[in-house]
N, C-alpha and C positions, 0 to 999 in steps of 0.2 A: 640454507641459513638457519641456525638454531633459533627456536622461538624464545621470546622474552628478551632478546638482545636488541641493540639499536640497529636500525636499518642504515645502509650506506649513506642515505641522504641526511642522516643525523636525527631523524624522528624516531622515537621509541615505538617499537612494534608491540601493540597491546596483545598480551597472551592471556586468554581467559579459559582455563580448563574448567569443564563442567562437572562439578561433583554431584553425586546422587542422581544424575540423569544419564540414562543410556540412550543409544541412538540405533535406528534401523534404516537400512536402505532397501527399498523394494522396487521391483520393476514389473511392468505389465507382461502378461503372457497370454497366448491364445490356446494354450493346452488345457483341456479339462474345463471344469466349472469355475475354478479359482482364477480371477482376473489378475492376480498379483503373485509374484514369487519373492521370497526374501533373498537378497543378495549379500547382506552382511548384517550381523549384530555387533555393535561397537560399544566398548565399555565406557568411553567418554570422548569428548571432543575438545580440541584446542582451537580457539579462534571462532567459535560459534556465537558466543555472547559478546559480540563486538559491534561497534558502530562503524559501518563502512565509510571511508572518506567521502565527503560530498563531491558530486560531479562538478566539473569545471563550469564557471560562468562565462559564457561567450557573449560577444557584442554583435548585435544585429542592427540593421537599419531598415525601417519601414518607409520605403520611398514612395513619394507622391501620395501621401496619406491625407484622408479627410476624417480626422478623429471625431468620435462622438462619445457621449456618456462618460464612463469612468476614465477611458483613455484620454479624452479631451481634458478632463479635470486634472489627471496626472501630468499631462503635457504642460498645462498652465502652471502647476505647482513646481515642476522641474525647471521651468524658465525662471521662476522666482527664487527657488531654494537650491538649485543645482542638481537635484534628483528627486524622484518620487516613487513610492511603492505602487505596484499595479497588481501583483498576484499571478494568477494563471492567465496566459494569453493563448487563445485558440485561433488558428488561421484556416480558412476554408476557401478553396479556389472558386472563382466565378467563371462561368463559361462565356462564350462570345456575346450572349444576350444579357450578361450581368446576373445570371441565376446561379446559385450555389451548385457546384458539380455533385452529381450523385455517384455512388452512394453517400449518404450523409455522414457515415462514420469515417470517411476518407479525409481526415483532418490532420493538422500538424500543431503541436503544442509546445510552449515553453512554460516552465514553472518558476516560481519565485522571481518574477520579472520586476525590474525597476526601470523607469524612464530616466535616461541620463541627459539627453539634450534634445532640442528641437530647433530646426532652422528652416527657412523658406526653401521650397523645392526649386531646383534649377529649371525644371521643365514647365512648371505652372505656378505662378506666384500665389494662386489661391489655395495651393496645397502645401504641405510641410513634409520634411524628412525627419523621422523620429528615431533616435538611437536608443536602443533598449539593451539591458543586460539580463540574461536568464540562463537556466539550465535546460538542456535538451534531455528531459527525463521521461522516456517512454513508459517505464515501469510505473512511475507515480501517476501518470495520466491514463494508463491503460491502452496506450498506442504503441505497439511493438515495433522495434527496428525503424525508428523515424530517420529520414535522410537529414543531412546537415541543414538543408533549406527545404521549404515545401516544394513538392514537385509541381511543374508547370504544365497544365494540359494544353493541347493545341488551340491556338486562337483565343487564349484566355484573356479576360479583361482585368484581372487582378485578384485580390483576395478580400473576403469578408472577415472582419475582426470581431471577436467577442470574448467574454470571460467565462468563468465557471457557472454563472447564472444564466448564460446564453442570451444576455441582453446585448444588443448591437453596440459595438465600439467603433463603427465606421468601416472604412476600407483603405486599402493601399494598392499601389500598382505592382510593387516588387518587394520581396524580403531578401536582403543581402547579408551574408556573413562577413563582417568586416574585421573581426579580431577573434581568432580561435585560440583558446587557451589549452594547454596540455592537460589531459585527464590524469587523475591520481592513480598510482599503482593499487591494484586490489589487495585486500588483506587475505592471505591464504587461510584455508580451513583444513585442519588435520583431524581425522577420525582415528582414535587410538584403540588398540586391543580388539581389532575387528576379526570376526570369524567369518571368512568369505564362503560363498556358495554360488551355485548357478553360473550365470555368464561372467560374474566377477571372478570366480575361481578359475574359470577357463582362461580369462584374460591374464590373470596372474601366472598361471602355469605356462603361458606362451613365452614367458621370459621378457616381454616388453616392459620397460620401465615407465613409459607413458602410453596412455590409451584413453579412448572415449568410451564411457558407458551409455551415452545418449540420455534420453529422458528417463528419470527415476523419481521416486518419492523419497525424501529424507525426513525422518520423523524422530523427534525427541520422545522418549517413552516414560510413562509413569512407572511406579514400582510393580504394578500388575502386568506390565507389558503392553498396555493400551497406548496408542499414539496420543500425545498431548495435542499436537497439531501436525499437519502434513504440508510439505512444500514440494511442488513439482519443479524440478530443476534439470538443467543440462549439465551432466557431470563429466569432468575431464580429470583423470588421475595424472598429476604432474610427476609424482614419484611415490615409491612405496618401499617399505623395509619390514623385516620380521620384528614383531614386538619383543619376543623372547625366542631365541633359537630353539627349535624342536617342538614348539607349541602349535605351529600352524596359524597363529594369530599374526596379523599384519597391522602396520600403521600406514594410513593413506594420507598423502598430501594432495588436496583437491583444488582445482580451479572451478569455481561455481559461476555459471553464467545463467542467462535467461531472466532470473529474478533474484537479485541479492537481497534476501529477506532478513538478513541478520541485524539484530539490534541488541545493545547491552541491556536495555530495559526489559527484554524478554526473560532474562534470568530469573528475576523475582517472580514474575507471573508464572513461569514454569515450575518454580519451587512450590508455589501455592497449589499447583495441580499435581505435584509429584506423587501424592498418595491416592490419586484418582480424582474424578469430578468432585467439586466442593460440596459440602453438606451444610455450610453456613452462608447466609447472604452477606453481600457487601464486602467480601474479602478483597475485592479489586479496588476498594475505595482509596487505599493508601497509595496506589500506583499513579504515576504520571501519565500523560497522554499516550506516550509510546508503549509503556507497560500495559495500559488499558487496551491498546490495539492488539497486543499479543494475547491478552486474556480473551478478547473477542474472537480471535482466530481459533483459540483452544475451544471456546464454547461452540463455535460453528462446527469444528471437526468432531466434537463429541455430541452432536445434536441427537444422533440415534440413541445414545445412552441415556438421554434426558427426556425422551419422548414419553408422554402420557396420553391416555385417551382424551379426545377433545371434550372440553366441558360443554354443557348445553348452552344454547343462546340465553341471553339475559343475565349471565353471571357478572359478578363484581370483582374487579382486581384492584390491588393497591400498589401504586407506584411510589417507592421511597425516593423522594427528591433531594435528600440531604447531601448527596454526593454528585449531583448532576452539574458539574462545573465545566464540562466540555461536551461536545456532541457524542464522543465515544462513551462517556459516562451515561448519557441519556440512553443509548442503545443497550448498555449493560444493565442498567436499572430496569429498562423495559423488558429485557429478556428474563430477568429474575422475577419480575412481576407476573409474567405470563407462564413461566415454566420452572420456577424455583431456583435455588442457588446454582450458579454455573449455567443458567438457561440462556438460550439464544432466541431472538425474535427480530433479526435483521440488523443492518448497520446504517441504512439510509432509507429514504422514502420508498425507493424502488424495491429493496429487499424486504422492508416491513410490509409493503403491499403484497409481495409474493407470499410471505408467511400468513397474511390475512386470508389470501385466496386458498392456500393449502391447508388451513387449520392450524397446525403447529401448536396444539394444546387448547385452542379456543374456537368458538363459533360466534359469529356476529348475529345480532347486535349485542354489545356488552357495555358495561360501565367501568370507567377507569377513574379511581380516586387518586388524584395527584397530591401527595403530601409534600409540604415545604416547597411549594411550586415557586416561591419567590426567588429561590436560588437560581433555578434555570432561567427565569425571566431576566435576571441580572447578567448571567454568564454567557448565554447562548447568542449566536448571531455573528455578524461580520467582525473579523479580526482587524482592528484599526491599523496594525503594523504592516500587514501583508495584503490587505484587501481580499484575501481568500474568503469565500462566502460559506458559512455554515447555516443551517436552518435556525431561524429565530424561534423564540417561545411562541410567538403569535402564529408563525407558519406551521408549527407542529400542531397547535390547536386547530387550525384550519384543515390540516390533513386528517386529523382524527374525525372532525365533523363530517368531512366528505366520505368517510368510510364507516359510517354508522357506529361510531364510538362516542358515547356520552362521557365527557370529562367533567368531573367534580373537583374543583380546586379547594384544597384543604390546607 
């Protein structure tokens, strides 16, 4: 189907050719000291800077539930108002003794959950059946290839329920899928003007129109040929054709799986990195949350290019708080305070702690002067629309104090 035309279902297919940005496909190899080989250099991409259609929202029933905490509050609100937001719902199986099954990472998650209805349980009048709506999004939650419903271990007693802050939301006996909605068709990705080599060239010369490349890295490049960011993906070539007869260049139509990383907001972030790592601070400030997330990935991918010798203990750093309007903005401002424009210093408490342990430009103890701190105090914390939890200003201060960082509010 030609790009830029309407789809058969009547929805316009968004076609976003990527000017000024080239792309590279690389694959791992065990030959020699170089762990990667270039499989293709591509002049541009069509369908890279797009928002993938949201996953379907299915209906589930938490049967024989004893809700606590935020789940109990949302259930009460749903009974009064018809529905209520809940955010991330995590389900962890309980063994025959009522203890969470190990390993602890073996969990099942729903994102963007809303409570739709509550009714008394048929089996036990002291319990309730709670109907919820949510997305089974393993990529967003970091849990790969989740089943439709949580797996049931032998002789299990039910499930422990909790949210993103790991506070208990009670328990339920069973999670049932009661209304499965169809998933949207993926938006195809085309890489244009590709110069193939390695195993990609071998696959093309085999004459097959469709084939799998397996796990590869797909990278948008700046003008110097440095990767702006890298994505590990499972690549399936749906079709291919010659870009111009006789040139050896090909156009690839791809089915991208494993992690559909694409966002329209990444375009502006990548354009800001197109000349190489930035030399001015706060260029990310104009971006929305999704664009800031793309900037953060670029900063992390270019960490080695920004590394400087660790400063001695006792140094003072200045955190520009004027644009800390979301948690991503906090991590970007912190990265630039520690390592200059385009710098990286973690994206959450866990990765910030990792950077503190490994140095990454600093040595503890040190002083952090937080300018215009009132903006973060106002903006950070729980989202009242989704109940998703982001660190509050006070929690960030507590984290710094626990890690030998003196914060001066300015």
